[in-house]
C-alpha positions as CSV (number, residue, x, y, z in Angstrom):
1,M,0.0,0.0,0.0
2,A,1.0,3.6,0.1
3,S,3.9,5.0,2.0
4,A,3.4,6.4,5.5
5,I,4.8,9.7,4.3
6,L,2.7,9.9,1.2
7,H,0.5,12.9,2.3
8,I,3.3,14.7,4.1
9,R,6.3,14.8,1.8
10,D,6.4,15.7,-1.9
11,S,7.9,13.2,-4.3
12,Y,8.5,12.5,-8.0
13,Y,6.0,9.6,-8.2
14,F,2.5,8.7,-7.3
15,E,2.0,5.7,-5.1
16,V,-0.9,3.3,-5.6
17,P,-1.5,-0.3,-4.4
18,K,1.1,-2.6,-6.0
19,F,-1.5,-4.7,-7.9
20,L,-2.7,-1.6,-9.8
21,W,0.8,-0.7,-11.1
22,P,3.1,-3.8,-11.0
23,S,6.7,-3.6,-12.2
24,H,7.9,-6.4,-14.6
25,R,11.2,-5.0,-15.7
26,S,13.7,-7.7,-16.8
27,R,17.0,-5.9,-17.5
28,I,19.0,-2.9,-16.4
29,A,17.9,-0.7,-19.4
30,D,14.3,-1.2,-18.4
31,F,14.7,0.7,-15.1
32,P,14.5,4.5,-14.9
33,D,17.8,6.3,-14.8
34,V,17.3,7.7,-11.3
35,W,16.9,4.1,-10.0
36,I,20.0,2.9,-11.7
37,R,22.0,5.8,-10.3
38,L,20.9,4.7,-6.8
39,D,22.3,1.2,-7.3
40,A,25.3,0.4,-5.2
41,D,27.2,-1.4,-8.0
42,Y,26.6,1.4,-10.4
43,Q,27.8,4.0,-7.9
44,L,31.1,2.1,-7.4
45,W,31.4,1.8,-11.2
46,E,30.8,5.5,-11.6
47,G,33.0,6.3,-8.6
48,K,36.0,4.4,-10.1
49,R,35.6,6.3,-13.4
50,L,35.6,9.6,-11.5
51,Y,38.7,8.5,-9.5
52,E,40.5,7.6,-12.7
53,S,39.8,11.1,-14.1
54,L,41.1,12.7,-11.0
55,K,44.2,10.6,-10.9
56,K,45.0,11.1,-14.6
57,K,44.8,14.9,-14.2
58,Y,46.1,15.6,-10.7
59,D,48.2,12.6,-9.7
60,Q,51.5,14.5,-10.2
61,E,50.2,17.3,-7.9
62,L,48.9,15.1,-5.1
63,A,51.4,12.9,-3.3
64,Q,48.8,11.9,-0.8
65,M,46.2,10.6,-3.3
66,P,45.2,7.2,-2.2
67,S,44.7,4.1,-4.3
68,W,41.2,3.2,-5.5
69,E,40.9,0.4,-3.0
70,Q,41.7,2.8,-0.1
71,L,39.2,5.4,-1.4
72,R,36.6,2.7,-2.0
73,A,36.9,1.4,1.6
74,G,36.5,4.9,3.1
75,Y,33.5,5.6,0.8
76,L,31.7,2.4,1.7
77,Q,32.3,2.9,5.4
78,W,30.8,6.5,5.1
79,K,27.8,5.2,3.2
80,E,26.9,2.9,6.2
81,A,25.5,5.9,8.0
82,H,21.8,6.3,7.5
83,E,22.0,9.9,6.3
84,N,24.5,8.9,3.6
85,F,22.6,6.1,2.1
86,A,22.8,5.9,-1.7
87,K,25.0,9.0,-2.0
88,P,27.6,8.8,-4.8
89,L,31.3,9.3,-4.5
90,D,31.4,12.9,-5.6
91,V,29.0,13.8,-2.7
92,Y,31.2,12.0,-0.3
93,L,34.3,13.9,-1.5
94,D,32.6,17.3,-1.4
95,E,31.1,16.8,2.1
96,R,34.4,15.6,3.5
97,A,36.2,18.5,1.9
98,D,33.7,21.0,3.4
99,A,34.1,19.5,6.8
100,I,37.9,19.5,6.5
101,Y,38.0,23.2,5.4
102,A,35.7,24.2,8.3
103,D,38.1,22.5,10.7
104,F,41.0,24.2,9.0
105,Q,39.5,27.6,9.5
106,K,39.3,27.0,13.3
107,W,42.8,25.7,13.3
108,E,44.1,28.6,11.3
109,A,42.9,31.1,13.9
110,E,45.4,29.4,16.3
111,H,48.1,29.0,13.7
112,P,48.1,32.2,11.6
113,G,50.0,32.0,8.4
114,R,49.7,28.2,8.0
115,S,48.1,26.7,4.9
116,L,45.4,24.1,4.3
117,T,48.2,21.7,3.2
118,D,50.0,22.2,6.5
119,F,46.7,21.3,8.3
120,V,46.2,18.2,6.3
121,E,49.7,17.0,6.8
122,E,49.4,17.5,10.5
123,A,45.8,16.2,11.1
124,R,45.8,13.7,8.3
125,P,42.0,13.7,7.8
126,E,40.2,11.3,5.5
127,A,40.0,12.7,2.0
128,G,42.4,15.5,2.9
129,W,44.0,15.2,-0.5
130,F,40.7,16.2,-2.1
131,A,40.3,19.1,0.3
132,I,43.7,20.4,-0.9
133,L,42.7,20.0,-4.5
134,S,39.3,21.6,-4.3
135,R,39.6,24.1,-1.5
136,G,43.4,24.8,-1.3
137,R,43.5,27.4,-4.0
138,P,40.8,30.0,-3.7
139,D,42.2,31.9,-6.7
140,R,41.1,29.1,-9.0
141,A,37.9,28.1,-7.4
142,E,35.8,29.0,-10.5
143,E,38.1,27.0,-12.8
144,W,38.0,24.0,-10.4
145,A,34.2,24.1,-10.2
146,K,34.0,23.8,-14.0
147,E,36.6,21.0,-14.2
148,W,34.8,19.1,-11.3
149,R,31.4,19.4,-13.0
150,K,32.9,18.1,-16.3
151,M,34.6,15.1,-14.6
152,R,31.3,14.2,-12.8
153,D,29.3,14.4,-16.0
154,E,31.8,12.3,-17.9
155,A,31.9,9.7,-15.1
156,E,28.1,9.3,-15.1
157,D,26.9,7.3,-18.1
158,V,23.9,5.2,-17.3
159,Q,23.5,4.0,-20.9
160,A,27.1,2.7,-21.0
161,Y,26.7,0.9,-17.7
162,A,23.4,-0.7,-18.8
163,K,25.1,-2.0,-22.0
164,T,28.1,-3.5,-20.3
165,H,26.7,-4.9,-17.0
166,T,24.0,-7.2,-15.9
167,W,22.1,-7.6,-12.7
168,S,21.2,-10.9,-11.0
169,R,17.7,-12.1,-11.3
170,E,17.4,-11.8,-7.5
171,K,18.3,-8.1,-7.6
172,I,15.9,-7.4,-10.5
173,E,13.1,-9.1,-8.7
174,A,13.8,-7.1,-5.5
175,Y,13.9,-3.9,-7.4
176,N,10.6,-4.8,-9.2
177,V,9.0,-5.3,-5.7
178,R,10.3,-1.9,-4.6
179,L,9.0,-0.1,-7.8
180,S,5.6,-1.8,-7.9
181,G,2.9,0.7,-7.1
182,K,5.1,3.7,-8.0
183,I,4.0,5.7,-11.0
184,L,7.1,7.9,-11.8
185,V,6.4,11.4,-13.0
186,P,8.0,11.9,-16.5
187,Q,10.6,14.6,-16.4
188,V,9.7,16.3,-19.7
189,F,11.8,19.4,-19.1
190,G,15.1,17.5,-18.8
191,G,15.5,17.8,-15.0
192,K,17.7,15.3,-13.2
193,L,16.6,13.6,-10.0
194,R,19.0,12.6,-7.2
195,N,16.4,10.2,-5.9
196,L,12.6,9.9,-5.9
197,Y,12.3,12.7,-3.4
198,E,15.2,15.2,-4.2
199,R,16.1,17.2,-7.3
200,E,19.6,17.1,-8.6
201,S,19.5,19.8,-11.3
202,G,17.2,21.4,-13.9
203,V,13.5,21.8,-13.7
204,C,11.8,18.7,-12.3
205,I,8.1,18.0,-12.0
206,S,6.9,16.7,-8.7
207,K,3.7,15.0,-7.6
208,F,2.4,18.1,-5.9
209,M,3.0,20.3,-9.0
210,I,0.7,18.0,-11.0
211,V,-1.9,18.0,-8.2
212,E,-1.8,21.8,-8.1
213,V,-2.3,22.0,-11.9
214,V,-5.2,19.6,-11.7
215,V,-6.8,21.7,-9.0
216,A,-6.3,24.9,-11.0
217,L,-7.8,23.3,-14.1
218,L,-10.8,22.2,-12.2
219,L,-11.3,25.7,-10.9
220,V,-11.0,27.2,-14.3
221,I,-13.6,24.8,-15.7
222,A,-16.0,25.4,-12.7
223,F,-15.8,29.2,-12.8
224,T,-15.8,29.5,-16.5
225,W,-19.1,27.7,-16.4
226,L,-20.3,30.0,-13.6
227,A,-19.3,33.1,-15.4
228,R,-21.2,32.1,-18.5
229,R,-24.3,31.4,-16.3
230,V,-24.0,34.7,-14.5
231,S,-23.5,36.7,-17.7
232,T,-27.0,35.7,-18.9
233,G,-28.5,37.7,-16.1
234,A,-30.8,34.8,-15.1
235,A,-31.6,34.0,-11.5
236,P,-29.2,31.4,-9.9
237,K,-30.5,27.9,-10.4
238,G,-29.1,24.6,-9.2
239,R,-27.1,23.6,-6.2
240,L,-23.7,24.2,-7.7
241,W,-24.6,27.7,-9.0
242,N,-26.1,28.7,-5.6
243,L,-23.2,27.2,-3.7
244,L,-20.5,29.1,-5.6
245,E,-22.4,32.4,-5.4
246,A,-23.0,31.9,-1.7
247,I,-19.3,31.4,-1.2
248,L,-18.5,34.5,-3.2
249,L,-21.0,36.7,-1.4
250,F,-19.8,35.4,2.0
251,F,-16.2,36.4,1.3
252,R,-17.2,39.7,-0.2
253,D,-19.5,40.8,2.7
254,Q,-17.9,39.1,5.7
255,V,-14.2,39.0,4.8
256,A,-13.1,41.4,2.1
257,R,-15.3,44.5,2.7
258,P,-14.8,44.6,6.5
259,A,-11.1,44.3,6.2
260,L,-10.5,46.6,3.2
261,V,-13.2,49.3,3.2
262,H,-12.6,51.4,6.2
263,H,-9.9,53.6,4.8
264,H,-12.5,55.3,2.6
265,E,-14.3,56.3,5.7
266,E,-11.1,58.0,6.9
267,D,-10.9,59.8,3.6
268,G,-14.5,61.1,3.9
269,H,-15.9,58.6,1.4
270,G,-17.7,56.2,3.8
271,D,-21.3,55.2,3.9
272,D,-22.1,58.4,5.9
273,A,-20.5,60.6,3.3
274,S,-22.0,62.0,0.2
275,H,-20.4,59.2,-1.9
276,E,-19.1,61.8,-4.4
277,G,-15.5,61.5,-5.3
278,H,-13.2,63.9,-7.1
279,G,-14.8,65.7,-10.0
280,G,-18.3,65.1,-8.7
281,H,-18.4,61.4,-9.6
282,E,-20.0,59.0,-7.2
283,H,-17.4,57.1,-5.3
284,N,-17.8,53.4,-4.5
285,P,-16.8,52.9,-0.8
286,Y,-16.1,49.2,-1.6
287,E,-13.9,49.8,-4.6
288,D,-10.7,48.5,-3.0
289,A,-12.4,45.6,-1.4
290,D,-14.1,44.5,-4.6
291,R,-10.8,44.9,-6.5
292,F,-9.2,42.4,-4.1
293,Q,-12.2,40.1,-4.1
294,P,-11.1,37.9,-7.1
295,L,-7.7,37.3,-5.4
296,I,-9.3,36.4,-2.1
297,W,-11.9,34.1,-3.6
298,T,-9.3,32.4,-5.8
299,L,-6.9,31.9,-2.9
300,F,-9.7,30.3,-0.9
301,V,-10.9,27.8,-3.5
302,F,-7.4,26.9,-4.6
303,I,-6.2,26.3,-1.0
304,L,-9.4,24.4,-0.3
305,G,-9.0,22.2,-3.4
306,C,-5.3,21.5,-2.4
307,N,-6.4,20.6,1.2
308,L,-9.1,18.3,0.0
309,M,-6.7,16.5,-2.3
310,G,-5.1,15.2,0.9
311,L,-8.3,13.2,1.5
312,V,-8.2,11.5,-1.9
313,P,-6.5,8.1,-1.7
314,W,-3.0,8.0,-3.2
315,V,-2.9,11.7,-4.0
316,G,-1.8,13.9,-1.1
317,A,-2.2,17.6,-0.1
318,P,0.2,20.1,-1.7
319,T,-0.4,22.4,1.2
320,G,1.5,19.8,3.3
321,S,4.6,21.2,1.6
322,F,6.4,24.3,3.0
323,S,7.3,25.5,-0.5
324,V,3.7,25.6,-1.5
325,T,2.5,27.4,1.6
326,T,5.4,29.8,1.4
327,A,4.5,30.6,-2.2
328,L,0.9,31.3,-1.2
329,A,2.1,33.6,1.6
330,M,4.4,35.4,-0.9
331,I,1.5,36.0,-3.2
332,A,-0.5,37.5,-0.3
333,F,2.5,39.8,0.6
334,G,3.3,40.7,-3.1
335,S,-0.3,41.6,-3.8
336,G,-0.5,44.0,-0.8
337,A,2.9,45.5,-1.8
338,V,1.8,46.2,-5.4
339,A,-1.4,47.8,-4.2
340,G,0.4,49.8,-1.6
341,I,3.0,51.1,-4.0
342,R,0.4,52.0,-6.6
343,R,-1.6,53.9,-3.9
344,F,1.2,55.7,-2.0
345,G,4.4,55.4,-4.2
346,V,7.5,53.5,-3.1
347,G,8.5,55.9,-0.3
348,G,5.0,56.3,1.0
349,F,4.5,52.5,1.0
350,I,7.7,52.0,3.0
351,W,6.7,54.5,5.7
352,N,3.0,53.7,5.6
353,P,3.1,51.1,8.5
354,V,4.3,53.9,10.9
355,A,1.2,55.7,12.2
356,G,1.3,59.5,11.9
357,M,2.7,61.0,15.2
358,D,3.3,64.6,16.1
359,L,6.7,64.3,17.7
360,P,9.5,66.8,18.1
361,L,12.2,66.3,15.5
362,A,14.9,65.2,18.0
363,I,12.6,62.4,19.2
364,A,11.1,61.5,15.8
365,V,14.5,60.8,14.2
366,V,15.0,58.1,16.8
367,I,11.5,56.7,17.4
368,K,10.1,56.6,13.9
369,P,13.0,54.5,12.3
370,M,12.7,52.1,15.2
371,L,8.9,51.8,14.8
372,L,9.4,51.4,11.0
373,L,11.8,48.5,11.6
374,I,9.5,46.8,14.2
375,E,6.4,47.2,11.9
376,W,8.2,45.7,8.9
377,L,9.6,42.9,10.9
378,G,6.1,42.2,12.2
379,L,4.6,42.2,8.7
380,L,7.3,39.8,7.4
381,I,6.9,37.5,10.5
382,R,3.1,37.5,10.2
383,H,3.3,36.4,6.5
384,G,5.8,33.7,7.5
385,V,3.5,32.5,10.2
386,L,0.7,32.5,7.6
387,A,2.7,29.9,5.7
388,I,3.7,27.8,8.7
389,R,0.1,27.8,10.2
390,L,-1.4,26.3,7.1
391,L,1.5,23.8,6.7
392,A,1.4,22.7,10.4
393,N,-2.4,22.2,10.4
394,M,-2.4,20.1,7.2
395,V,0.5,17.9,8.3
396,A,-0.7,17.4,11.8
397,G,-3.9,15.5,10.8
398,H,-1.9,13.1,8.6
399,L,0.5,12.4,11.3
400,V,-2.3,11.6,13.7
401,L,-3.8,9.2,11.1
402,A,-0.4,7.6,10.7
403,A,-0.1,7.2,14.5
404,I,-3.5,5.6,14.8
405,M,-2.6,3.0,12.1
406,G,0.7,2.4,13.7
407,L,-0.8,1.8,17.1
408,A,-3.4,-0.5,15.6
409,F,-0.9,-2.7,13.7
410,G,1.4,-2.6,16.7
411,A,-1.4,-3.8,19.0
412,A,-2.4,-6.5,16.6
413,A,1.3,-7.7,16.3
414,A,1.6,-7.7,20.1
415,A,-1.6,-9.7,20.5
416,T,-0.4,-12.3,17.9
417,F,3.1,-12.6,19.4
418,S,1.7,-13.1,22.9
419,G,-0.8,-15.8,21.7
420,K,-4.0,-13.8,22.3
421,P,-7.2,-15.1,20.6
422,T,-7.7,-14.1,17.0
423,W,-10.7,-12.0,17.8
424,M,-8.4,-9.5,19.3
425,W,-7.4,-8.6,15.7
426,A,-11.1,-7.8,15.0
427,I,-11.2,-5.3,17.9
428,T,-7.9,-3.7,16.8
429,A,-9.2,-3.4,13.2
430,A,-12.4,-1.8,14.4
431,I,-10.6,0.7,16.5
432,A,-8.3,1.6,13.6
433,I,-11.2,2.0,11.1
434,F,-13.5,4.1,13.3
435,G,-10.6,6.2,14.7
436,S,-9.4,6.9,11.1
437,A,-12.9,7.7,9.9
438,A,-13.4,10.1,12.8
439,F,-10.1,11.9,12.1
440,N,-10.9,12.0,8.4
441,L,-14.1,13.9,9.2
442,L,-12.0,16.2,11.4
443,E,-9.6,16.7,8.6
444,L,-12.4,17.6,6.3
445,F,-13.4,20.3,8.7
446,V,-9.8,21.5,9.0
447,A,-9.5,21.7,5.2
448,F,-12.3,24.2,5.1
449,L,-11.3,26.0,8.3
450,Q,-7.6,26.5,7.3
451,A,-8.5,27.8,3.9
452,Y,-10.8,30.3,5.5
453,V,-8.3,31.3,8.1
454,F,-5.6,31.8,5.5
455,V,-7.8,34.0,3.4
456,F,-9.2,36.0,6.4
457,L,-5.7,36.8,7.6
458,T,-4.6,37.6,4.0
459,S,-7.4,40.2,3.8
460,L,-6.3,41.8,7.1
461,F,-2.7,41.9,5.8
462,L,-3.8,43.4,2.5
463,G,-5.6,46.1,4.4
464,T,-2.4,46.8,6.4
465,L,-0.3,47.2,3.3
466,S,-2.7,49.1,1.1
467,Q,-4.4,51.5,3.6
468,R,-3.3,54.7,5.1
469,H,-2.3,54.5,8.8
């Protein structure tokens, strides 16, 4: 079945039950490139090619360069750590060089005038030769980066490996089991994956990107249909039409207008005023609120759609990713900034958060800059919290569901191990099913609530950025 982290972590594949998407690959070339690059035998083959390139080019410069067997042993020992699993040789060398250079900088403070070579000769750290090669000459750092990138690209050749090597039937069967149920996302833009969860380089398409596009397309279809109905001027008919209009009116009357309309009242254009603007034209007190209404409504339905995708089996909620919620918070801040700059100009927008105060000049030059810094830090922090709040609430529900299932299976395993009657499994299953159903209903409520909270706070922040204080 699906991975326990499916709804929490973005990936470059969709996971479904294994019987729906079995893997029947029979040779190396049938496997995706990213999977071949994760194979331990391939990484040693690639690592040896990289070592030979380094030795051919720099062997005369480096007296301490080890043999391939020595380097291989150190690399394999490093890979035994969980955090280094499936990392290639070039990552090992770069990480070791970074660590050595950091230690050298501390050592240099106590031994001024000494070089990285001196430190390596004295401390003899593992992969010190590579640290000298890659970090020992800052004046040629850019040249080294180009050479290192070229050597890595030449060492990596998945097609050549697939043509000259074979995998045992046991390994292929094991890999087929691992890949069954995983629908890999085609990387049509030429991006390179480090593994099924991390990008190596280029533009890579992830699962959450596809889900977001699907949500956006569904919204375009739904609201295009609604716009055509409304343009006829007919009375709303049908549940969907009435539902969409009810949502729109609610956010217009209860969210956007209360948060964004009161500055007109300060300008003398509120409901108690004559409603006549400059030049004798009638002024709409809700002009700014109605201008932001499409943004507010779109944010709500998009976030709601992404939240609800977390309740769809084998899909996942994009709002469970910090990058997605951060982008949404940046949209909220950017929209307010554009509106504020258009209304007050750049300088006026920067100083707008500081309320007007009649202070003596000697005090104002100290107090007002401090208030300006505090206000802007507060605005940035509030938008950051906006992203974290949505992320935390969406992830928390999935973690609770995962915990319930873990407790259920743990209790069942304990009952089986201790020789308890088989009916204990039925009780455990019932608890897991009803508990998960109850929390799914709670998550449904949270999906609506967090979309509303995000949009409500966004409206308040838009008012802060675009109104006179």
